[in-house]
C-alpha positions in Angstrom: -17.6 37.8 -35.9 -15.7 40.2 -33.6 -18.8 40.6 -31.4 -19.1 36.9 -31.0 -15.4 36.7 -29.8 -16.2 39.5 -27.3 -19.2 37.6 -26.1 -17.1 34.5 -25.6 -14.4 36.4 -23.7 -17.0 38.1 -21.6 -18.6 34.8 -20.7 -15.3 33.2 -19.8 -14.5 36.2 -17.6 -17.8 35.8 -15.8 -17.1 32.1 -15.3 -13.7 32.8 -13.8 -15.1 35.5 -11.6 -17.9 33.2 -10.3 -15.3 30.5 -9.5 -13.0 32.9 -7.7 -15.9 34.4 -5.7 -17.0 30.9 -4.6 -13.4 29.8 -3.8 -10.8 32.6 -3.6 -8.1 30.1 -2.8 -8.5 28.8 -6.4 -6.2 31.7 -7.5 -3.4 30.5 -5.3 -0.3 29.4 -7.2 2.8 27.8 -5.9 5.7 30.2 -5.3 8.3 30.3 -8.0 11.9 30.6 -7.1 15.4 30.4 -8.7 17.4 27.5 -7.2 20.5 28.6 -5.3 23.1 26.6 -3.4 20.8 26.9 -0.3 17.5 26.1 -2.0 18.5 23.6 -4.7 17.7 20.7 -2.4 14.1 21.9 -2.1 13.5 22.3 -5.8 10.7 20.2 -7.2 11.7 18.0 -10.1 9.5 17.7 -13.2 8.6 14.1 -12.3 7.6 15.1 -8.8 5.5 17.9 -10.2 3.8 15.5 -12.6 3.1 13.1 -9.7 1.5 16.0 -7.8 -0.7 16.9 -10.7 -1.8 13.3 -11.1 -2.7 13.1 -7.4 -4.7 16.3 -7.6 -6.7 15.2 -10.6 -6.9 11.5 -9.7 -4.0 9.8 -11.5 -3.4 9.3 -15.2 -6.8 7.6 -15.7 -10.3 9.2 -16.2 -11.4 8.8 -12.6 -10.6 10.3 -9.2 -8.0 8.2 -7.4 -9.7 8.1 -4.0 -13.2 7.5 -5.3 -11.9 4.8 -7.6 -10.1 3.1 -4.7 -13.3 3.2 -2.5 -15.3 1.5 -5.3 -12.4 -0.9 -6.0 -12.0 -1.9 -2.4 -15.8 -2.5 -2.2 -15.6 -4.8 -5.3 -12.5 -6.5 -3.7 -14.5 -7.1 -0.5 -17.5 -8.6 -2.4 -15.2 -10.7 -4.6 -13.2 -11.9 -1.5 -16.3 -12.9 0.4 -17.7 -14.9 -2.6 -14.4 -16.6 -3.2 -14.1 -17.5 0.5 -17.6 -18.9 1.1 -18.7 -20.0 -2.3 -15.5 -21.3 -3.9 -17.3 -24.4 -5.4 -20.1 -22.3 -7.0 -17.5 -19.9 -8.5 -15.6 -22.8 -10.0 -18.8 -23.9 -11.7 -19.5 -20.4 -12.9 -16.0 -20.3 -14.4 -16.6 -23.6 -16.1 -14.0 -25.5 -14.0 -14.2 -28.8 -12.2 -14.9 -28.7 -8.4 -12.0 -30.3 -6.5 -10.8 -29.7 -2.9 -7.5 -28.4 -4.2 -9.1 -25.9 -6.6 -11.5 -24.8 -3.9 -8.6 -24.2 -1.5 -6.9 -22.1 -4.2 -10.0 -20.0 -4.6 -10.4 -19.5 -0.9 -6.8 -18.3 -0.9 -7.6 -15.9 -3.7 -10.5 -14.7 -1.7 -8.2 -14.0 1.3 -5.9 -12.0 -1.1 -8.9 -9.9 -2.2 -10.1 -9.4 1.3 -6.5 -8.6 2.5 -6.4 -5.6 0.1 -10.1 -4.6 0.3 -10.5 -4.5 4.1 -7.6 -2.1 4.9 -8.1 0.1 1.8 -11.8 0.5 2.7 -11.1 1.1 6.4 -8.3 3.6 5.9 -10.2 5.6 3.2 -13.3 5.7 5.4 -11.6 6.6 8.6 -12.3 3.2 10.3 -8.7 2.4 11.2 -6.7 4.3 13.8 -3.3 3.4 12.2 -1.7 1.6 9.3 -0.6 -1.2 11.6 -4.2 -1.8 12.6 -5.3 -1.9 9.0 -2.7 -4.4 8.0 -3.5 -6.4 11.1 -7.1 -6.6 9.9 -5.9 -7.7 6.5 -4.4 -10.8 8.1 -7.7 -12.0 9.6 -9.0 -13.5 6.4 -5.8 -15.4 6.0 -6.2 -16.7 9.6 -9.7 -18.0 8.8 -8.6 -19.5 5.5 -5.6 -21.3 7.0 -7.7 -22.5 9.9 -10.1 -24.1 7.5 -7.2 -25.7 5.7 -5.9 -27.2 9.0 -9.4 -28.5 9.8 -9.9 -30.0 6.3 -6.5 -31.6 6.4 -6.0 -34.3 3.8 -9.4 -33.7 2.2 -7.9 -30.5 0.8 -4.7 -32.2 -0.4 -2.5 -30.2 2.0 -0.2 -31.2 4.9 -1.6 -30.2 8.3 1.7 -29.4 10.0 2.9 -26.7 7.6 -0.5 -25.1 7.6 -0.5 -25.1 11.4 2.8 -23.3 11.4 1.4 -20.7 8.9 -1.7 -20.3 11.2 0.4 -19.6 14.3 2.7 -17.2 12.3 -0.3 -15.3 11.0 -1.7 -14.9 14.5 1.6 -13.8 15.9 2.0 -11.1 13.2 -1.5 -9.8 13.5 -1.2 -9.6 17.3 2.1 -7.7 17.0 0.4 -5.2 14.7 -2.8 -4.8 16.7 -0.9 -4.2 19.9 1.9 -2.0 18.3 4.5 -4.2 19.9 8.1 -3.1 19.9 8.9 -5.7 17.3 5.9 -4.9 15.1 7.9 -3.2 12.4 10.3 -6.1 12.0 7.4 -8.6 12.2 5.7 -6.7 9.4 8.9 -6.7 7.3 9.3 -10.4 7.7 5.6 -11.0 6.9 6.0 -9.0 3.6 9.0 -11.1 2.7 7.1 -14.3 3.6 4.0 -13.4 1.5 6.0 -12.2 -1.6 8.4 -15.2 -1.5 5.5 -17.7 -1.4 3.8 -15.8 -4.3 7.0 -16.0 -6.4 7.4 -19.7 -5.5 3.8 -20.5 -6.7 4.2 -18.5 -9.9 7.6 -19.8 -10.8 7.2 -23.4 -9.6 3.6 -24.3 -9.0 4.4 -28.1 -9.1 7.1 -27.6 -6.5 4.8 -25.6 -4.3 2.1 -28.3 -4.6 4.6 -30.9 -3.5 5.9 -28.8 -0.6 2.4 -28.4 0.8 1.5 -32.0 0.4 -0.3 -32.0 -2.9 0.1 -34.3 -5.9 3.7 -34.2 -7.2 2.3 -34.2 -10.7 -0.9 -32.2 -10.6 -3.2 -31.7 -13.5 -2.6 -28.8 -15.8 -5.7 -26.9 -14.6 -4.5 -27.3 -10.9 -1.1 -25.9 -12.0 -2.8 -23.0 -13.7 -4.9 -22.2 -10.5 -1.8 -22.5 -8.3 -0.1 -19.9 -10.4 -3.1 -17.6 -10.1 -3.0 -18.2 -6.4 0.6 -17.0 -6.5 -0.3 -13.8 -8.3 -2.9 -13.3 -5.6 -0.2 -13.5 -2.9 2.0 -11.1 -5.0 -1.0 -8.7 -5.1 -1.5 -8.9 -1.3 2.2 -8.7 -0.5 2.6 -5.7 -2.8 -0.2 -3.8 -1.1 1.0 -4.5 2.4 4.6 -3.6 1.5 3.5 -0.3 -0.1 1.4 0.6 2.9 4.4 -0.2 5.2 6.5 2.2 3.2 3.9 5.0 3.7 2.7 4.9 0.1 -0.8 6.5 0.0 -3.7 4.0 0.0 -4.9 4.7 -3.6 -1.5 4.1 -5.1 -0.9 1.1 -2.9 -4.2 -0.4 -4.1 -3.4 0.3 -7.7 0.1 -1.3 -7.4 -1.5 -4.3 -5.9 -3.6 -4.9 -9.0 -0.5 -5.1 -11.3 0.1 -8.9 -10.6 -3.6 -9.6 -11.2 -3.5 -7.7 -14.5 -0.4 -9.7 -15.7 -2.1 -13.0 -14.7 -5.3 -12.0 -16.5 -3.6 -11.0 -19.7 -1.4 -14.1 -19.6 -4.3 -16.5 -19.2 -6.4 -14.9 -21.9 -3.9 -13.9 -24.6 -0.5 -15.6 -24.0 -1.1 -19.1 -22.6 -4.8 -19.0 -23.6 -5.6 -21.1 -20.6 -9.1 -19.7 -20.5 -9.9 -21.2 -23.9 -7.9 -24.3 -23.2 -9.9 -25.3 -20.1 -13.2 -24.2 -21.5 -13.7 -21.4 -19.0 -16.3 -18.7 -19.5 -14.6 -15.6 -21.0 -17.1 -13.0 -19.6 -15.7 -12.9 -16.0 -12.1 -12.6 -17.3 -13.0 -9.7 -19.6 -14.8 -7.9 -16.7 -11.7 -8.3 -14.4 -9.4 -7.2 -17.2 -11.4 -3.9 -17.7 -11.6 -3.4 -13.9 -7.8 -3.8 -13.5 -7.0 -1.4 -16.3 -9.4 1.3 -15.2 -8.3 1.2 -11.5 -4.6 1.0 -12.2 -4.8 3.9 -14.6 -6.7 6.0 -12.2 -4.7 5.2 -9.1 -1.2 3.9 -9.8 0.0 6.0 -12.8 
């Protein structure tokens, strides 16, 4: 028995030696010091140390944070494109009725997905020169979506004039970010407030939001449900943009942006049970629930 212990110890020692030989820096340890009046301000708190460990090993979840965000942003891009160009087909796939209003909501959801997927993918793959450029790119899907709403007009149950204002506002903000204008920071702050405020409005008062944008003052329950989901999409996008603007790293920003989606998914499946109520297919909702949980655990915690 003793010989077996010695063999195990010897094998472990060889493994450590091999690792150090391949990477001598692996022995490096952070310096330890006793806080004094002059060094106390530099002391690392336990919570900060915990965050550092999570960042090094990829968050609290089972996967590496950066790799998870790269895959997650790719999924967001695919989902965003499908929601934007095949809204009607997706409604059929979810078991919902095809109406202009519901298709508009799905295109907005697609813009939310593209708004997080594009900058996350670009920043992590070195395709963007700055955060402002990345956020400017995130506004482009919204410009396209709003332009379509303006062109569709009454057929999509929205007022053209407010949509035209939104279109001009989105173009103005994107231009400020792309050109790094002197007012770019304030324009971005105002844009974050605008997006988050509209998200809250849709979630808290979907009927009021529908009336404000020219829709039916008493929409069907399924339309109300989709408007709320649309609102959570705006909260997701607004959270991501706000986090990036505050210099939160891309992986955490992406993880935070999925929290509103997770809440909406759990609510629709298990609290209000709208998925069952409207006869929607449960498979896609389960897939997204697992996706949100895995990515959030691996990036945001």
